[in-house]
mmCIF file of the N, C-alpha and C atoms, coordinates in Angstrom:
data_MODEL
# 
_entry.id   MODEL 
# 
loop_
_atom_site.group_PDB 
_atom_site.id 
_atom_site.type_symbol 
_atom_site.label_atom_id 
_atom_site.label_alt_id 
_atom_site.label_comp_id 
_atom_site.label_asym_id 
_atom_site.label_entity_id 
_atom_site.label_seq_id 
_atom_site.pdbx_PDB_ins_code 
_atom_site.Cartn_x 
_atom_site.Cartn_y 
_atom_site.Cartn_z 
_atom_site.occupancy 
_atom_site.B_iso_or_equiv 
_atom_site.pdbx_formal_charge 
_atom_site.auth_seq_id 
_atom_site.auth_comp_id 
_atom_site.auth_asym_id 
_atom_site.auth_atom_id 
_atom_site.pdbx_PDB_model_num 
ATOM 1   N N  . MET A 1 1  ? 14.068  -10.391 -7.033 1.00 0.00 ? 1  MET A N  1 
ATOM 2   C CA . MET A 1 1  ? 12.901  -10.540 -7.884 1.00 0.00 ? 1  MET A CA 1 
ATOM 3   C C  . MET A 1 1  ? 11.614  -10.377 -7.078 1.00 0.00 ? 1  MET A C  1 
ATOM 4   N N  . GLU A 1 2  ? 11.663  -10.821 -5.843 1.00 0.00 ? 2  GLU A N  1 
ATOM 5   C CA . GLU A 1 2  ? 10.475  -10.712 -5.003 1.00 0.00 ? 2  GLU A CA 1 
ATOM 6   C C  . GLU A 1 2  ? 10.131  -9.250  -4.716 1.00 0.00 ? 2  GLU A C  1 
ATOM 7   N N  . LEU A 1 3  ? 11.141  -8.423  -4.507 1.00 0.00 ? 3  LEU A N  1 
ATOM 8   C CA . LEU A 1 3  ? 10.918  -7.011  -4.250 1.00 0.00 ? 3  LEU A CA 1 
ATOM 9   C C  . LEU A 1 3  ? 10.269  -6.333  -5.449 1.00 0.00 ? 3  LEU A C  1 
ATOM 10  N N  . LEU A 1 4  ? 10.668  -6.718  -6.638 1.00 0.00 ? 4  LEU A N  1 
ATOM 11  C CA . LEU A 1 4  ? 10.060  -6.166  -7.850 1.00 0.00 ? 4  LEU A CA 1 
ATOM 12  C C  . LEU A 1 4  ? 8.576   -6.526  -7.923 1.00 0.00 ? 4  LEU A C  1 
ATOM 13  N N  . GLY A 1 5  ? 8.235   -7.751  -7.537 1.00 0.00 ? 5  GLY A N  1 
ATOM 14  C CA . GLY A 1 5  ? 6.832   -8.157  -7.490 1.00 0.00 ? 5  GLY A CA 1 
ATOM 15  C C  . GLY A 1 5  ? 6.026   -7.321  -6.513 1.00 0.00 ? 5  GLY A C  1 
ATOM 16  N N  . TRP A 1 6  ? 6.616   -7.040  -5.341 1.00 0.00 ? 6  TRP A N  1 
ATOM 17  C CA . TRP A 1 6  ? 5.935   -6.193  -4.357 1.00 0.00 ? 6  TRP A CA 1 
ATOM 18  C C  . TRP A 1 6  ? 5.725   -4.787  -4.889 1.00 0.00 ? 6  TRP A C  1 
ATOM 19  N N  . ILE A 1 7  ? 6.694   -4.285  -5.624 1.00 0.00 ? 7  ILE A N  1 
ATOM 20  C CA . ILE A 1 7  ? 6.572   -2.932  -6.174 1.00 0.00 ? 7  ILE A CA 1 
ATOM 21  C C  . ILE A 1 7  ? 5.450   -2.879  -7.204 1.00 0.00 ? 7  ILE A C  1 
ATOM 22  N N  . ILE A 1 8  ? 5.370   -3.882  -8.057 1.00 0.00 ? 8  ILE A N  1 
ATOM 23  C CA . ILE A 1 8  ? 4.304   -3.919  -9.067 1.00 0.00 ? 8  ILE A CA 1 
ATOM 24  C C  . ILE A 1 8  ? 2.936   -4.047  -8.405 1.00 0.00 ? 8  ILE A C  1 
ATOM 25  N N  . ILE A 1 9  ? 2.831   -4.927  -7.409 1.00 0.00 ? 9  ILE A N  1 
ATOM 26  C CA . ILE A 1 9  ? 1.567   -5.063  -6.670 1.00 0.00 ? 9  ILE A CA 1 
ATOM 27  C C  . ILE A 1 9  ? 1.243   -3.752  -5.963 1.00 0.00 ? 9  ILE A C  1 
ATOM 28  N N  . GLY A 1 10 ? 2.257   -3.098  -5.419 1.00 0.00 ? 10 GLY A N  1 
ATOM 29  C CA . GLY A 1 10 ? 2.053   -1.825  -4.744 1.00 0.00 ? 10 GLY A CA 1 
ATOM 30  C C  . GLY A 1 10 ? 1.558   -0.729  -5.664 1.00 0.00 ? 10 GLY A C  1 
ATOM 31  N N  . LEU A 1 11 ? 2.061   -0.699  -6.888 1.00 0.00 ? 11 LEU A N  1 
ATOM 32  C CA . LEU A 1 11 ? 1.575   0.286   -7.859 1.00 0.00 ? 11 LEU A CA 1 
ATOM 33  C C  . LEU A 1 11 ? 0.096   0.072   -8.163 1.00 0.00 ? 11 LEU A C  1 
ATOM 34  N N  . LEU A 1 12 ? -0.280  -1.179  -8.370 1.00 0.00 ? 12 LEU A N  1 
ATOM 35  C CA . LEU A 1 12 ? -1.687  -1.479  -8.626 1.00 0.00 ? 12 LEU A CA 1 
ATOM 36  C C  . LEU A 1 12 ? -2.545  -1.185  -7.404 1.00 0.00 ? 12 LEU A C  1 
ATOM 37  N N  . ALA A 1 13 ? -2.044  -1.552  -6.228 1.00 0.00 ? 13 ALA A N  1 
ATOM 38  C CA . ALA A 1 13 ? -2.793  -1.299  -5.001 1.00 0.00 ? 13 ALA A CA 1 
ATOM 39  C C  . ALA A 1 13 ? -2.937  0.197   -4.748 1.00 0.00 ? 13 ALA A C  1 
ATOM 40  N N  . GLY A 1 14 ? -1.908  0.977   -5.041 1.00 0.00 ? 14 GLY A N  1 
ATOM 41  C CA . GLY A 1 14 ? -1.987  2.427   -4.880 1.00 0.00 ? 14 GLY A CA 1 
ATOM 42  C C  . GLY A 1 14 ? -3.020  3.047   -5.800 1.00 0.00 ? 14 GLY A C  1 
ATOM 43  N N  . ALA A 1 15 ? -3.073  2.562   -7.031 1.00 0.00 ? 15 ALA A N  1 
ATOM 44  C CA . ALA A 1 15 ? -4.079  3.076   -7.972 1.00 0.00 ? 15 ALA A CA 1 
ATOM 45  C C  . ALA A 1 15 ? -5.484  2.718   -7.511 1.00 0.00 ? 15 ALA A C  1 
ATOM 46  N N  . LEU A 1 16 ? -5.664  1.495   -7.031 1.00 0.00 ? 16 LEU A N  1 
ATOM 47  C CA . LEU A 1 16 ? -6.987  1.098   -6.540 1.00 0.00 ? 16 LEU A CA 1 
ATOM 48  C C  . LEU A 1 16 ? -7.336  1.790   -5.227 1.00 0.00 ? 16 LEU A C  1 
ATOM 49  N N  . ALA A 1 17 ? -6.345  2.062   -4.395 1.00 0.00 ? 17 ALA A N  1 
ATOM 50  C CA . ALA A 1 17 ? -6.599  2.782   -3.146 1.00 0.00 ? 17 ALA A CA 1 
ATOM 51  C C  . ALA A 1 17 ? -7.078  4.198   -3.438 1.00 0.00 ? 17 ALA A C  1 
ATOM 52  N N  . ARG A 1 18 ? -6.534  4.793   -4.467 1.00 0.00 ? 18 ARG A N  1 
ATOM 53  C CA . ARG A 1 18 ? -6.988  6.144   -4.848 1.00 0.00 ? 18 ARG A CA 1 
ATOM 54  C C  . ARG A 1 18 ? -8.449  6.102   -5.300 1.00 0.00 ? 18 ARG A C  1 
ATOM 55  N N  . LEU A 1 19 ? -8.823  5.046   -5.998 1.00 0.00 ? 19 LEU A N  1 
ATOM 56  C CA . LEU A 1 19 ? -10.215 4.909   -6.414 1.00 0.00 ? 19 LEU A CA 1 
ATOM 57  C C  . LEU A 1 19 ? -11.123 4.589   -5.224 1.00 0.00 ? 19 LEU A C  1 
ATOM 58  N N  . ALA A 1 20 ? -10.598 3.823   -4.260 1.00 0.00 ? 20 ALA A N  1 
ATOM 59  C CA . ALA A 1 20 ? -11.398 3.427   -3.095 1.00 0.00 ? 20 ALA A CA 1 
ATOM 60  C C  . ALA A 1 20 ? -11.589 4.581   -2.120 1.00 0.00 ? 20 ALA A C  1 
ATOM 61  N N  . MET A 1 21 ? -10.665 5.533   -2.128 1.00 0.00 ? 21 MET A N  1 
ATOM 62  C CA . MET A 1 21 ? -10.743 6.687   -1.221 1.00 0.00 ? 21 MET A CA 1 
ATOM 63  C C  . MET A 1 21 ? -10.880 7.961   -2.047 1.00 0.00 ? 21 MET A C  1 
ATOM 64  N N  . PRO A 1 22 ? -12.086 8.267   -2.490 1.00 0.00 ? 22 PRO A N  1 
ATOM 65  C CA . PRO A 1 22 ? -12.248 9.462   -3.316 1.00 0.00 ? 22 PRO A CA 1 
ATOM 66  C C  . PRO A 1 22 ? -12.060 10.724  -2.486 1.00 0.00 ? 22 PRO A C  1 
ATOM 67  N N  . GLY A 1 23 ? -11.888 11.790  -3.179 1.00 0.00 ? 23 GLY A N  1 
ATOM 68  C CA . GLY A 1 23 ? -11.694 13.070  -2.515 1.00 0.00 ? 23 GLY A CA 1 
ATOM 69  C C  . GLY A 1 23 ? -10.380 13.687  -2.931 1.00 0.00 ? 23 GLY A C  1 
ATOM 70  N N  . ARG A 1 24 ? -10.132 14.825  -2.366 1.00 0.00 ? 24 ARG A N  1 
ATOM 71  C CA . ARG A 1 24 ? -8.912  15.553  -2.709 1.00 0.00 ? 24 ARG A CA 1 
ATOM 72  C C  . ARG A 1 24 ? -7.712  14.878  -2.059 1.00 0.00 ? 24 ARG A C  1 
ATOM 73  N N  . ASP A 1 25 ? -6.736  14.579  -2.866 1.00 0.00 ? 25 ASP A N  1 
ATOM 74  C CA . ASP A 1 25 ? -5.529  13.932  -2.383 1.00 0.00 ? 25 ASP A CA 1 
ATOM 75  C C  . ASP A 1 25 ? -4.422  14.969  -2.366 1.00 0.00 ? 25 ASP A C  1 
ATOM 76  N N  . PRO A 1 26 ? -3.811  15.227  -1.206 1.00 0.00 ? 26 PRO A N  1 
ATOM 77  C CA . PRO A 1 26 ? -2.828  16.303  -1.124 1.00 0.00 ? 26 PRO A CA 1 
ATOM 78  C C  . PRO A 1 26 ? -1.533  16.045  -1.890 1.00 0.00 ? 26 PRO A C  1 
ATOM 79  N N  . GLY A 1 27 ? -1.228  14.799  -2.208 1.00 0.00 ? 27 GLY A N  1 
ATOM 80  C CA . GLY A 1 27 ? 0.051   14.509  -2.837 1.00 0.00 ? 27 GLY A CA 1 
ATOM 81  C C  . GLY A 1 27 ? 0.003   14.290  -4.333 1.00 0.00 ? 27 GLY A C  1 
ATOM 82  N N  . GLY A 1 28 ? -1.134  14.019  -4.869 1.00 0.00 ? 28 GLY A N  1 
ATOM 83  C CA . GLY A 1 28 ? -1.224  13.736  -6.289 1.00 0.00 ? 28 GLY A CA 1 
ATOM 84  C C  . GLY A 1 28 ? -1.048  12.258  -6.586 1.00 0.00 ? 28 GLY A C  1 
ATOM 85  N N  . CYS A 1 29 ? -1.026  11.936  -7.868 1.00 0.00 ? 29 CYS A N  1 
ATOM 86  C CA . CYS A 1 29 ? -0.980  10.534  -8.306 1.00 0.00 ? 29 CYS A CA 1 
ATOM 87  C C  . CYS A 1 29 ? 0.338   9.856   -7.975 1.00 0.00 ? 29 CYS A C  1 
ATOM 88  N N  . ILE A 1 30 ? 1.427   10.544  -8.166 1.00 0.00 ? 30 ILE A N  1 
ATOM 89  C CA . ILE A 1 30 ? 2.740   9.934   -7.925 1.00 0.00 ? 30 ILE A CA 1 
ATOM 90  C C  . ILE A 1 30 ? 2.898   9.570   -6.452 1.00 0.00 ? 30 ILE A C  1 
ATOM 91  N N  . VAL A 1 31 ? 2.523   10.471  -5.564 1.00 0.00 ? 31 VAL A N  1 
ATOM 92  C CA . VAL A 1 31 ? 2.624   10.197  -4.130 1.00 0.00 ? 31 VAL A CA 1 
ATOM 93  C C  . VAL A 1 31 ? 1.696   9.052   -3.747 1.00 0.00 ? 31 VAL A C  1 
ATOM 94  N N  . THR A 1 32 ? 0.519   9.004   -4.331 1.00 0.00 ? 32 THR A N  1 
ATOM 95  C CA . THR A 1 32 ? -0.410  7.917   -4.039 1.00 0.00 ? 32 THR A CA 1 
ATOM 96  C C  . THR A 1 32 ? 0.161   6.580   -4.475 1.00 0.00 ? 32 THR A C  1 
ATOM 97  N N  . LEU A 1 33 ? 0.790   6.517   -5.639 1.00 0.00 ? 33 LEU A N  1 
ATOM 98  C CA . LEU A 1 33 ? 1.406   5.273   -6.091 1.00 0.00 ? 33 LEU A CA 1 
ATOM 99  C C  . LEU A 1 33 ? 2.574   4.875   -5.195 1.00 0.00 ? 33 LEU A C  1 
ATOM 100 N N  . LEU A 1 34 ? 3.364   5.844   -4.752 1.00 0.00 ? 34 LEU A N  1 
ATOM 101 C CA . LEU A 1 34 ? 4.466   5.542   -3.839 1.00 0.00 ? 34 LEU A CA 1 
ATOM 102 C C  . LEU A 1 34 ? 3.944   5.055   -2.488 1.00 0.00 ? 34 LEU A C  1 
ATOM 103 N N  . LEU A 1 35 ? 2.848   5.639   -2.032 1.00 0.00 ? 35 LEU A N  1 
ATOM 104 C CA . LEU A 1 35 ? 2.230   5.164   -0.790 1.00 0.00 ? 35 LEU A CA 1 
ATOM 105 C C  . LEU A 1 35 ? 1.648   3.767   -0.971 1.00 0.00 ? 35 LEU A C  1 
ATOM 106 N N  . GLY A 1 36 ? 1.186   3.456   -2.172 1.00 0.00 ? 36 GLY A N  1 
ATOM 107 C CA . GLY A 1 36 ? 0.716   2.107   -2.469 1.00 0.00 ? 36 GLY A CA 1 
ATOM 108 C C  . GLY A 1 36 ? 1.843   1.092   -2.385 1.00 0.00 ? 36 GLY A C  1 
ATOM 109 N N  . ILE A 1 37 ? 3.011   1.465   -2.884 1.00 0.00 ? 37 ILE A N  1 
ATOM 110 C CA . ILE A 1 37 ? 4.179   0.587   -2.775 1.00 0.00 ? 37 ILE A CA 1 
ATOM 111 C C  . ILE A 1 37 ? 4.524   0.383   -1.307 1.00 0.00 ? 37 ILE A C  1 
ATOM 112 N N  . ALA A 1 38 ? 4.518   1.464   -0.534 1.00 0.00 ? 38 ALA A N  1 
ATOM 113 C CA . ALA A 1 38 ? 4.816   1.355   0.894  1.00 0.00 ? 38 ALA A CA 1 
ATOM 114 C C  . ALA A 1 38 ? 3.791   0.478   1.604  1.00 0.00 ? 38 ALA A C  1 
ATOM 115 N N  . GLY A 1 39 ? 2.526   0.600   1.233  1.00 0.00 ? 39 GLY A N  1 
ATOM 116 C CA . GLY A 1 39 ? 1.486   -0.229  1.833  1.00 0.00 ? 39 GLY A CA 1 
ATOM 117 C C  . GLY A 1 39 ? 1.645   -1.701  1.507  1.00 0.00 ? 39 GLY A C  1 
ATOM 118 N N  . ALA A 1 40 ? 2.016   -1.992  0.278  1.00 0.00 ? 40 ALA A N  1 
ATOM 119 C CA . ALA A 1 40 ? 2.226   -3.387  -0.104 1.00 0.00 ? 40 ALA A CA 1 
ATOM 120 C C  . ALA A 1 40 ? 3.429   -3.982  0.615  1.00 0.00 ? 40 ALA A C  1 
ATOM 121 N N  . LEU A 1 41 ? 4.503   -3.203  0.726  1.00 0.00 ? 41 LEU A N  1 
ATOM 122 C CA . LEU A 1 41 ? 5.668   -3.684  1.462  1.00 0.00 ? 41 LEU A CA 1 
ATOM 123 C C  . LEU A 1 41 ? 5.341   -3.871  2.940  1.00 0.00 ? 41 LEU A C  1 
ATOM 124 N N  . LEU A 1 42 ? 4.552   -2.954  3.497  1.00 0.00 ? 42 LEU A N  1 
ATOM 125 C CA . LEU A 1 42 ? 4.141   -3.074  4.893  1.00 0.00 ? 42 LEU A CA 1 
ATOM 126 C C  . LEU A 1 42 ? 3.286   -4.313  5.110  1.00 0.00 ? 42 LEU A C  1 
ATOM 127 N N  . ALA A 1 43 ? 2.342   -4.556  4.214  1.00 0.00 ? 43 ALA A N  1 
ATOM 128 C CA . ALA A 1 43 ? 1.485   -5.735  4.330  1.00 0.00 ? 43 ALA A CA 1 
ATOM 129 C C  . ALA A 1 43 ? 2.299   -7.022  4.238  1.00 0.00 ? 43 ALA A C  1 
ATOM 130 N N  . GLY A 1 44 ? 3.268   -7.050  3.366  1.00 0.00 ? 44 GLY A N  1 
ATOM 131 C CA . GLY A 1 44 ? 4.120   -8.228  3.239  1.00 0.00 ? 44 GLY A CA 1 
ATOM 132 C C  . GLY A 1 44 ? 4.991   -8.443  4.457  1.00 0.00 ? 44 GLY A C  1 
ATOM 133 N N  . PHE A 1 45 ? 5.563   -7.360  4.977  1.00 0.00 ? 45 PHE A N  1 
ATOM 134 C CA . PHE A 1 45 ? 6.434   -7.469  6.144  1.00 0.00 ? 45 PHE A CA 1 
ATOM 135 C C  . PHE A 1 45 ? 5.649   -7.902  7.375  1.00 0.00 ? 45 PHE A C  1 
ATOM 136 N N  . VAL A 1 46 ? 4.504   -7.275  7.611  1.00 0.00 ? 46 VAL A N  1 
ATOM 137 C CA . VAL A 1 46 ? 3.690   -7.630  8.774  1.00 0.00 ? 46 VAL A CA 1 
ATOM 138 C C  . VAL A 1 46 ? 3.135   -9.037  8.634  1.00 0.00 ? 46 VAL A C  1 
ATOM 139 N N  . GLY A 1 47 ? 2.758   -9.417  7.438  1.00 0.00 ? 47 GLY A N  1 
ATOM 140 C CA . GLY A 1 47 ? 2.251   -10.766 7.205  1.00 0.00 ? 47 GLY A CA 1 
ATOM 141 C C  . GLY A 1 47 ? 3.299   -11.826 7.491  1.00 0.00 ? 47 GLY A C  1 
ATOM 142 N N  . ARG A 1 48 ? 4.516   -11.563 7.098  1.00 0.00 ? 48 ARG A N  1 
ATOM 143 C CA . ARG A 1 48 ? 5.606   -12.504 7.385  1.00 0.00 ? 48 ARG A CA 1 
ATOM 144 C C  . ARG A 1 48 ? 5.947   -12.514 8.862  1.00 0.00 ? 48 ARG A C  1 
ATOM 145 N N  . LEU A 1 49 ? 5.944   -11.349 9.478  1.00 0.00 ? 49 LEU A N  1 
ATOM 146 C CA . LEU A 1 49 ? 6.251   -11.247 10.899 1.00 0.00 ? 49 LEU A CA 1 
ATOM 147 C C  . LEU A 1 49 ? 5.210   -11.982 11.738 1.00 0.00 ? 49 LEU A C  1 
ATOM 148 N N  . ALA A 1 50 ? 3.955   -11.916 11.311 1.00 0.00 ? 50 ALA A N  1 
ATOM 149 C CA . ALA A 1 50 ? 2.867   -12.592 12.021 1.00 0.00 ? 50 ALA A CA 1 
ATOM 150 C C  . ALA A 1 50 ? 2.788   -14.076 11.659 1.00 0.00 ? 50 ALA A C  1 
ATOM 151 N N  . GLY A 1 51 ? 3.544   -14.514 10.671 1.00 0.00 ? 51 GLY A N  1 
ATOM 152 C CA . GLY A 1 51 ? 3.531   -15.917 10.276 1.00 0.00 ? 51 GLY A CA 1 
ATOM 153 C C  . GLY A 1 51 ? 2.412   -16.276 9.315  1.00 0.00 ? 51 GLY A C  1 
ATOM 154 N N  . LEU A 1 52 ? 1.804   -15.275 8.690  1.00 0.00 ? 52 LEU A N  1 
ATOM 155 C CA . LEU A 1 52 ? 0.715   -15.531 7.747  1.00 0.00 ? 52 LEU A CA 1 
ATOM 156 C C  . LEU A 1 52 ? 1.230   -15.942 6.374  1.00 0.00 ? 52 LEU A C  1 
ATOM 157 N N  . TYR A 1 53 ? 2.442   -15.535 6.038  1.00 0.00 ? 53 TYR A N  1 
ATOM 158 C CA . TYR A 1 53 ? 3.010   -15.821 4.724  1.00 0.00 ? 53 TYR A CA 1 
ATOM 159 C C  . TYR A 1 53 ? 4.375   -16.470 4.903  1.00 0.00 ? 53 TYR A C  1 
ATOM 160 N N  . ALA A 1 54 ? 4.669   -17.412 4.047  1.00 0.00 ? 54 ALA A N  1 
ATOM 161 C CA . ALA A 1 54 ? 5.997   -18.035 4.027  1.00 0.00 ? 54 ALA A CA 1 
ATOM 162 C C  . ALA A 1 54 ? 6.943   -17.125 3.242  1.00 0.00 ? 54 ALA A C  1 
ATOM 163 N N  . PRO A 1 55 ? 8.248   -17.264 3.424  1.00 0.00 ? 55 PRO A N  1 
ATOM 164 C CA . PRO A 1 55 ? 9.188   -16.378 2.721  1.00 0.00 ? 55 PRO A CA 1 
ATOM 165 C C  . PRO A 1 55 ? 9.062   -16.406 1.200  1.00 0.00 ? 55 PRO A C  1 
ATOM 166 N N  . GLY A 1 56 ? 8.656   -17.502 0.587  1.00 0.00 ? 56 GLY A N  1 
ATOM 167 C CA . GLY A 1 56 ? 8.549   -17.555 -0.862 1.00 0.00 ? 56 GLY A CA 1 
ATOM 168 C C  . GLY A 1 56 ? 7.204   -17.111 -1.397 1.00 0.00 ? 56 GLY A C  1 
ATOM 169 N N  . GLU A 1 57 ? 6.222   -16.912 -0.546 1.00 0.00 ? 57 GLU A N  1 
ATOM 170 C CA . GLU A 1 57 ? 4.876   -16.544 -0.989 1.00 0.00 ? 57 GLU A CA 1 
ATOM 171 C C  . GLU A 1 57 ? 4.716   -15.027 -1.021 1.00 0.00 ? 57 GLU A C  1 
ATOM 172 N N  . ARG A 1 58 ? 3.787   -14.606 -1.809 1.00 0.00 ? 58 ARG A N  1 
ATOM 173 C CA . ARG A 1 58 ? 3.434   -13.189 -1.833 1.00 0.00 ? 58 ARG A CA 1 
ATOM 174 C C  . ARG A 1 58 ? 2.205   -12.995 -0.949 1.00 0.00 ? 58 ARG A C  1 
ATOM 175 N N  . ALA A 1 59 ? 2.142   -11.835 -0.367 1.00 0.00 ? 59 ALA A N  1 
ATOM 176 C CA . ALA A 1 59 ? 0.925   -11.501 0.373  1.00 0.00 ? 59 ALA A CA 1 
ATOM 177 C C  . ALA A 1 59 ? -0.199  -11.365 -0.641 1.00 0.00 ? 59 ALA A C  1 
ATOM 178 N N  . GLY A 1 60 ? -1.397  -11.590 -0.218 1.00 0.00 ? 60 GLY A N  1 
ATOM 179 C CA . GLY A 1 60 ? -2.519  -11.455 -1.129 1.00 0.00 ? 60 GLY A CA 1 
ATOM 180 C C  . GLY A 1 60 ? -2.677  -10.031 -1.609 1.00 0.00 ? 60 GLY A C  1 
ATOM 181 N N  . PHE A 1 61 ? -3.270  -9.895  -2.767 1.00 0.00 ? 61 PHE A N  1 
ATOM 182 C CA . PHE A 1 61 ? -3.487  -8.561  -3.311 1.00 0.00 ? 61 PHE A CA 1 
ATOM 183 C C  . PHE A 1 61 ? -4.409  -7.757  -2.404 1.00 0.00 ? 61 PHE A C  1 
ATOM 184 N N  . ALA A 1 62 ? -5.341  -8.443  -1.734 1.00 0.00 ? 62 ALA A N  1 
ATOM 185 C CA . ALA A 1 62 ? -6.238  -7.754  -0.802 1.00 0.00 ? 62 ALA A CA 1 
ATOM 186 C C  . ALA A 1 62 ? -5.462  -7.166  0.365  1.00 0.00 ? 62 ALA A C  1 
ATOM 187 N N  . ALA A 1 63 ? -4.471  -7.890  0.871  1.00 0.00 ? 63 ALA A N  1 
ATOM 188 C CA . ALA A 1 63 ? -3.659  -7.376  1.967  1.00 0.00 ? 63 ALA A CA 1 
ATOM 189 C C  . ALA A 1 63 ? -2.855  -6.163  1.508  1.00 0.00 ? 63 ALA A C  1 
ATOM 190 N N  . ALA A 1 64 ? -2.333  -6.206  0.298  1.00 0.00 ? 64 ALA A N  1 
ATOM 191 C CA . ALA A 1 64 ? -1.592  -5.064  -0.238 1.00 0.00 ? 64 ALA A CA 1 
ATOM 192 C C  . ALA A 1 64 ? -2.514  -3.864  -0.422 1.00 0.00 ? 64 ALA A C  1 
ATOM 193 N N  . LEU A 1 65 ? -3.726  -4.110  -0.871 1.00 0.00 ? 65 LEU A N  1 
ATOM 194 C CA . LEU A 1 65 ? -4.694  -3.025  -1.039 1.00 0.00 ? 65 LEU A CA 1 
ATOM 195 C C  . LEU A 1 65 ? -5.060  -2.421  0.304  1.00 0.00 ? 65 LEU A C  1 
ATOM 196 N N  . LEU A 1 66 ? -5.291  -3.249  1.307  1.00 0.00 ? 66 LEU A N  1 
ATOM 197 C CA . LEU A 1 66 ? -5.603  -2.733  2.644  1.00 0.00 ? 66 LEU A CA 1 
ATOM 198 C C  . LEU A 1 66 ? -4.421  -1.964  3.223  1.00 0.00 ? 66 LEU A C  1 
ATOM 199 N N  . GLY A 1 67 ? -3.222  -2.446  2.992  1.00 0.00 ? 67 GLY A N  1 
ATOM 200 C CA . GLY A 1 67 ? -2.043  -1.716  3.448  1.00 0.00 ? 67 GLY A CA 1 
ATOM 201 C C  . GLY A 1 67 ? -1.915  -0.367  2.769  1.00 0.00 ? 67 GLY A C  1 
ATOM 202 N N  . ALA A 1 68 ? -2.181  -0.318  1.471  1.00 0.00 ? 68 ALA A N  1 
ATOM 203 C CA . ALA A 1 68 ? -2.114  0.944   0.733  1.00 0.00 ? 68 ALA A CA 1 
ATOM 204 C C  . ALA A 1 68 ? -3.183  1.919   1.206  1.00 0.00 ? 68 ALA A C  1 
ATOM 205 N N  . ILE A 1 69 ? -4.382  1.429   1.464  1.00 0.00 ? 69 ILE A N  1 
ATOM 206 C CA . ILE A 1 69 ? -5.451  2.295   1.959  1.00 0.00 ? 69 ILE A CA 1 
ATOM 207 C C  . ILE A 1 69 ? -5.096  2.826   3.345  1.00 0.00 ? 69 ILE A C  1 
ATOM 208 N N  . ALA A 1 70 ? -4.531  1.975   4.194  1.00 0.00 ? 70 ALA A N  1 
ATOM 209 C CA . ALA A 1 70 ? -4.152  2.406   5.537  1.00 0.00 ? 70 ALA A CA 1 
ATOM 210 C C  . ALA A 1 70 ? -3.075  3.481   5.488  1.00 0.00 ? 70 ALA A C  1 
ATOM 211 N N  . ILE A 1 71 ? -2.057  3.279   4.661  1.00 0.00 ? 71 ILE A N  1 
ATOM 212 C CA . ILE A 1 71 ? -0.983  4.269   4.538  1.00 0.00 ? 71 ILE A CA 1 
ATOM 213 C C  . ILE A 1 71 ? -1.519  5.579   3.955  1.00 0.00 ? 71 ILE A C  1 
ATOM 214 N N  . LEU A 1 72 ? -2.391  5.478   2.954  1.00 0.00 ? 72 LEU A N  1 
ATOM 215 C CA . LEU A 1 72 ? -2.969  6.675   2.345  1.00 0.00 ? 72 LEU A CA 1 
ATOM 216 C C  . LEU A 1 72 ? -3.845  7.428   3.341  1.00 0.00 ? 72 LEU A C  1 
ATOM 217 N N  . ALA A 1 73 ? -4.615  6.698   4.147  1.00 0.00 ? 73 ALA A N  1 
ATOM 218 C CA . ALA A 1 73 ? -5.455  7.343   5.158  1.00 0.00 ? 73 ALA A CA 1 
ATOM 219 C C  . ALA A 1 73 ? -4.596  8.048   6.209  1.00 0.00 ? 73 ALA A C  1 
ATOM 220 N N  . LEU A 1 74 ? -3.523  7.404   6.642  1.00 0.00 ? 74 LEU A N  1 
ATOM 221 C CA . LEU A 1 74 ? -2.616  8.044   7.598  1.00 0.00 ? 74 LEU A CA 1 
ATOM 222 C C  . LEU A 1 74 ? -1.963  9.285   7.002  1.00 0.00 ? 74 LEU A C  1 
ATOM 223 N N  . TYR A 1 75 ? -1.571  9.191   5.744  1.00 0.00 ? 75 TYR A N  1 
ATOM 224 C CA . TYR A 1 75 ? -0.964  10.330  5.072  1.00 0.00 ? 75 TYR A CA 1 
ATOM 225 C C  . TYR A 1 75 ? -1.941  11.505  4.999  1.00 0.00 ? 75 TYR A C  1 
ATOM 226 N N  . ARG A 1 76 ? -3.166  11.235  4.598  1.00 0.00 ? 76 ARG A N  1 
ATOM 227 C CA . ARG A 1 76 ? -4.166  12.306  4.529  1.00 0.00 ? 76 ARG A CA 1 
ATOM 228 C C  . ARG A 1 76 ? -4.435  12.901  5.901  1.00 0.00 ? 76 ARG A C  1 
ATOM 229 N N  . TRP A 1 77 ? -4.477  12.049  6.925  1.00 0.00 ? 77 TRP A N  1 
ATOM 230 C CA . TRP A 1 77 ? -4.753  12.527  8.275  1.00 0.00 ? 77 TRP A CA 1 
ATOM 231 C C  . TRP A 1 77 ? -3.648  13.458  8.755  1.00 0.00 ? 77 TRP A C  1 
ATOM 232 N N  . PHE A 1 78 ? -2.375  13.061  8.535  1.00 0.00 ? 78 PHE A N  1 
ATOM 233 C CA . PHE A 1 78 ? -1.258  13.894  8.967  1.00 0.00 ? 78 PHE A CA 1 
ATOM 234 C C  . PHE A 1 78 ? -1.170  15.195  8.175  1.00 0.00 ? 78 PHE A C  1 
ATOM 235 N N  . VAL A 1 79 ? -1.444  15.142  6.891  1.00 0.00 ? 79 VAL A N  1 
ATOM 236 C CA . VAL A 1 79 ? -1.366  16.356  6.067  1.00 0.00 ? 79 VAL A CA 1 
ATOM 237 C C  . VAL A 1 79 ? -2.505  17.319  6.426  1.00 0.00 ? 79 VAL A C  1 
ATOM 238 N N  . ASP A 1 80 ? -3.694  16.792  6.701  1.00 0.00 ? 80 ASP A N  1 
ATOM 239 C CA . ASP A 1 80 ? -4.828  17.646  7.059  1.00 0.00 ? 80 ASP A CA 1 
ATOM 240 C C  . ASP A 1 80 ? -4.638  18.295  8.423  1.00 0.00 ? 80 ASP A C  1 
ATOM 241 N N  . ARG A 1 81 ? -3.878  17.681  9.303  1.00 0.00 ? 81 ARG A N  1 
ATOM 242 C CA . ARG A 1 81 ? -3.661  18.240  10.632 1.00 0.00 ? 81 ARG A CA 1 
ATOM 243 C C  . ARG A 1 81 ? -2.745  19.451  10.587 1.00 0.00 ? 81 ARG A C  1 
ATOM 244 N N  . ARG A 1 82 ? -1.925  19.571  9.561  1.00 0.00 ? 82 ARG A N  1 
ATOM 245 C CA . ARG A 1 82 ? -1.000  20.711  9.459  1.00 0.00 ? 82 ARG A CA 1 
ATOM 246 C C  . ARG A 1 82 ? -1.734  21.938  9.126  1.00 0.00 ? 82 ARG A C  1 
# 
């Protein structure tokens, strides 16, 4: 059930990350939402690893949004380098 919560938060974070980072997105909306899910999962994993979150808690929505923006920025950087 917790993973489903992360996926839902990731979808919202991916949509907001697309709004926060305007410009041409090489992957489109679906890729951006998937990167948002990856960012939310990354934020949760790193937060737990660093001891910021307990196993039953969710990472904050802000952390998921920052994770989604970071993943999206890395994705754009790697795609633009090709």
